[in-house]
C-alpha positions as CSV (number, residue, x, y, z in Angstrom):
1,M,0.0,-0.2,0.1
2,I,1.4,4.0,-0.6
3,E,0.1,6.6,1.7
4,I,0.5,10.1,1.0
5,K,0.0,12.4,3.9
6,N,0.0,16.0,3.8
7,L,2.4,16.3,0.9
8,W,4.2,19.7,-0.3
9,K,6.5,20.4,-3.3
10,S,7.5,23.7,-4.2
11,F,10.0,25.2,-7.1
12,H,10.6,28.4,-6.0
13,S,8.1,30.3,-5.9
14,N,5.7,27.5,-7.8
15,H,3.8,25.7,-5.5
16,V,3.0,22.6,-7.3
17,L,1.8,20.4,-4.4
18,R,-0.2,21.9,-1.3
19,G,-0.8,19.2,1.2
20,L,-2.3,16.7,-1.0
21,E,-3.4,13.3,0.0
22,L,-3.5,10.5,-1.6
23,T,-3.9,6.2,-0.3
24,V,-3.6,3.6,-3.3
25,A,-4.0,-0.3,-2.1
26,D,-2.8,-3.1,-2.8
27,G,-3.2,-4.3,-6.4
28,E,-5.3,-1.2,-7.1
29,S,-4.6,0.5,-10.6
30,L,-4.7,4.1,-10.1
31,V,-5.2,6.9,-12.5
32,I,-4.3,10.2,-12.5
33,I,-5.2,13.2,-14.2
34,G,-4.6,16.6,-14.5
35,K,-4.1,19.8,-16.8
36,S,-0.8,20.4,-17.3
37,G,2.1,21.6,-14.8
38,S,-0.5,20.1,-11.9
39,G,2.4,18.3,-10.6
40,K,1.4,14.4,-11.6
41,S,4.9,13.8,-12.7
42,V,6.7,15.2,-9.7
43,L,4.2,13.2,-7.6
44,L,6.0,10.0,-9.3
45,K,9.3,11.8,-8.4
46,L,8.5,12.0,-5.2
47,I,7.0,8.1,-4.5
48,I,10.0,6.9,-5.6
49,G,12.7,10.1,-3.8
50,L,13.9,11.0,-7.1
51,L,12.6,14.6,-5.9
52,K,12.7,15.2,-1.5
53,T,9.4,16.7,-0.5
54,D,9.1,20.1,1.1
55,K,7.1,18.5,4.1
56,G,4.9,15.4,4.4
57,E,4.8,11.3,5.1
58,I,5.2,9.1,2.1
59,W,4.5,5.6,3.3
60,I,5.5,2.5,1.0
61,N,4.2,-0.3,3.0
62,H,4.3,0.7,6.5
63,E,7.7,2.6,5.7
64,N,8.0,6.2,5.5
65,I,10.3,7.2,2.9
66,V,11.1,10.6,4.1
67,G,13.8,11.5,5.4
68,M,15.4,7.9,4.4
69,G,19.2,7.8,3.8
70,F,20.2,6.3,0.5
71,R,20.7,2.4,0.8
72,Q,17.8,2.6,2.9
73,L,15.8,4.3,0.1
74,Q,17.4,2.3,-2.6
75,K,15.6,-0.9,-0.9
76,I,12.3,0.9,-1.1
77,R,13.2,1.7,-4.6
78,R,13.7,-2.2,-6.2
79,Q,10.2,-2.9,-5.3
80,F,9.0,-0.2,-8.4
81,G,9.3,0.2,-11.6
82,F,8.8,3.2,-13.6
83,V,7.7,3.4,-17.0
84,F,9.3,6.9,-18.3
85,Q,7.4,9.2,-20.8
86,A,10.0,9.2,-23.9
87,A,10.9,5.7,-22.5
88,A,14.3,6.7,-21.5
89,L,15.9,3.8,-23.2
90,F,20.1,3.9,-23.2
91,D,20.8,4.5,-26.9
92,S,24.4,3.6,-26.7
93,L,22.4,-0.5,-25.6
94,T,20.8,-3.0,-27.4
95,V,17.4,-4.0,-25.8
96,E,18.9,-6.7,-23.9
97,E,21.3,-4.9,-22.5
98,N,18.3,-1.7,-21.7
99,V,15.8,-4.6,-20.1
100,G,18.8,-6.4,-18.2
101,L,20.6,-3.2,-16.7
102,A,18.6,-3.8,-13.1
103,L,19.3,-7.3,-13.2
104,R,22.8,-7.1,-13.8
105,K,23.6,-4.5,-11.0
106,F,21.2,-5.9,-7.6
107,Y,21.1,-8.8,-8.6
108,D,23.7,-12.7,-8.0
109,W,22.4,-14.8,-10.7
110,P,24.2,-16.7,-13.5
111,E,23.9,-14.6,-16.8
112,R,21.9,-17.5,-18.7
113,K,19.3,-16.8,-15.6
114,I,19.6,-13.4,-16.4
115,I,18.8,-14.0,-20.3
116,K,15.7,-16.2,-19.3
117,R,14.1,-13.0,-17.4
118,I,15.3,-10.8,-20.0
119,Q,13.8,-13.0,-22.8
120,E,10.7,-13.7,-20.5
121,C,9.7,-9.5,-20.3
122,L,10.3,-9.3,-24.1
123,A,7.8,-12.0,-24.5
124,F,5.2,-10.6,-22.2
125,V,5.2,-7.4,-24.3
126,G,5.5,-8.8,-27.4
127,L,9.1,-8.2,-28.6
128,D,10.3,-12.0,-28.6
129,G,13.6,-11.3,-31.0
130,T,14.5,-7.6,-30.8
131,E,17.2,-8.9,-28.0
132,N,19.7,-7.3,-30.3
133,K,17.8,-4.1,-31.8
134,Y,19.1,-0.6,-30.8
135,P,16.6,1.9,-29.8
136,A,17.4,3.8,-32.8
137,E,15.9,1.2,-34.5
138,L,12.6,0.7,-32.8
139,S,8.9,2.7,-33.3
140,G,7.5,4.1,-30.4
141,G,6.0,2.0,-29.4
142,M,8.6,-0.7,-29.3
143,K,10.5,1.8,-26.8
144,K,7.3,2.3,-24.8
145,R,7.4,-1.7,-24.7
146,V,10.5,-2.2,-24.2
147,G,10.6,0.5,-21.2
148,I,7.5,-1.6,-20.0
149,A,10.2,-5.0,-20.0
150,R,12.3,-3.2,-18.4
151,A,10.4,-1.9,-15.3
152,I,9.1,-5.3,-14.5
153,A,12.3,-7.4,-15.0
154,T,12.4,-7.5,-11.2
155,F,9.4,-8.3,-10.3
156,P,8.1,-5.0,-9.0
157,H,5.0,-4.8,-6.4
158,Y,4.5,-1.2,-8.0
159,I,4.8,0.3,-11.6
160,L,4.6,3.9,-12.0
161,F,3.7,5.3,-15.4
162,D,4.4,8.4,-16.6
163,E,1.9,9.6,-20.1
164,P,2.3,5.8,-21.6
165,T,0.4,6.4,-24.3
166,T,1.4,10.1,-25.2
167,G,3.2,10.4,-29.1
168,L,1.7,7.1,-30.4
169,D,-1.5,6.3,-32.5
170,P,-4.6,5.2,-31.6
171,E,-3.6,1.6,-32.5
172,T,-0.5,1.4,-31.0
173,A,-1.7,3.6,-27.8
174,E,-4.6,0.6,-27.5
175,N,-1.4,-2.0,-27.3
176,I,-0.1,-0.2,-24.2
177,N,-3.3,0.0,-22.7
178,Q,-3.8,-4.1,-23.1
179,L,-0.3,-4.6,-21.7
180,I,-0.8,-2.2,-18.9
181,V,-4.3,-3.9,-18.1
182,K,-2.4,-7.6,-18.8
183,L,0.1,-6.6,-16.0
184,K,-2.9,-6.1,-13.5
185,K,-4.0,-9.3,-14.0
186,E,-1.4,-11.5,-14.9
187,M,1.6,-10.2,-12.3
188,E,-1.2,-8.4,-9.5
189,V,1.1,-5.2,-10.0
190,T,-0.1,-2.2,-8.0
191,S,-0.4,0.6,-10.6
192,I,-0.1,4.2,-10.7
193,V,-0.5,5.9,-13.9
194,V,-0.4,9.6,-14.8
195,T,-2.3,10.7,-18.2
196,H,-4.2,13.3,-19.8
197,D,-5.4,10.5,-22.5
198,M,-8.8,9.7,-21.1
199,H,-9.6,6.4,-23.0
200,S,-6.7,5.0,-21.5
201,A,-8.2,6.7,-18.0
202,F,-11.1,4.9,-18.7
203,T,-9.6,1.5,-19.6
204,V,-6.9,0.7,-17.2
205,G,-7.9,2.4,-14.1
206,D,-10.4,1.4,-11.1
207,R,-10.2,3.6,-10.0
208,I,-9.4,7.8,-11.7
209,A,-8.0,10.7,-9.5
210,L,-7.9,14.8,-10.5
211,L,-4.7,16.4,-9.3
212,H,-6.0,20.2,-9.3
213,E,-4.8,23.3,-7.6
214,G,-1.7,20.6,-5.3
215,K,-4.3,18.5,-4.0
216,I,-6.3,15.3,-5.0
217,D,-9.6,17.2,-5.4
218,V,-12.0,14.6,-6.2
219,T,-11.4,10.0,-7.0
220,G,-13.8,8.0,-8.3
221,S,-14.4,4.7,-9.9
222,P,-14.4,5.6,-13.8
223,S,-18.6,4.6,-13.6
224,E,-18.4,7.4,-11.1
225,I,-16.1,10.3,-12.4
226,L,-18.5,9.8,-15.6
227,Q,-21.3,11.1,-13.8
228,M,-19.9,13.7,-11.9
229,N,-20.6,17.0,-12.2
230,H,-17.5,19.1,-11.9
231,Q,-16.2,21.8,-13.5
232,E,-12.4,20.5,-14.3
233,I,-13.8,17.0,-14.7
234,Q,-16.2,18.0,-17.0
235,K,-13.4,19.5,-19.4
236,F,-11.5,16.3,-19.2
237,L,-14.7,14.8,-20.4
238,I,-15.9,16.8,-23.2
239,G,-12.7,15.5,-25.4
240,Y,-13.5,12.2,-24.3
241,T,-17.3,11.7,-25.4
242,L,-16.4,13.8,-28.5
243,M,-13.9,10.7,-28.9
244,E,-15.9,8.0,-28.2
245,K,-19.2,8.8,-30.2
């Protein structure tokens, strides 16, 4: 479980998060929506300690990571996978090397076992046989799937997705959505998905939360969100309902 209590974060005079409260249950897929610059990506980075809080608590499995030392924090981070918006693959490394980075760093496994795990992860995302390719040889959708394969390689309890469908055509975006659903069903991971894509939000989310003016303003199931007469929610739903017709 992830519990966030009274979380504050500013960058100079820009007060991004202002006493944010949020709980993510084990096995849940939570989607966070909000306008650009509302702090969605900042929140993800705070959850894994890539940024420091100004104030507040972040509890991961009953441990408060705020104020933790580097070694303690590294142990917590190993419970997470992170899928970056632009995949964040290393261009000079092959697909196999990208997916195997954390395995080779943190696991004292024989090489054959590492290779087997890499192949399992690539098969899970539908990229069998791409081990020797470089990122420059991949499409945008393939890069995202390699990013997901890398995120799941170390058997994480939690996966954080930062705008996973941004920049993809509708068919490729839907493939990524279905992969996120597959992860929940088959690997039982807990997911937090940041997105502007309301079709994606309604496809992958058990619950949707609106981040507005530094706080979680409202939360609800997809069906509850669709029925909400809330000004900010309606702004997101207008584009969604037009697209779905």
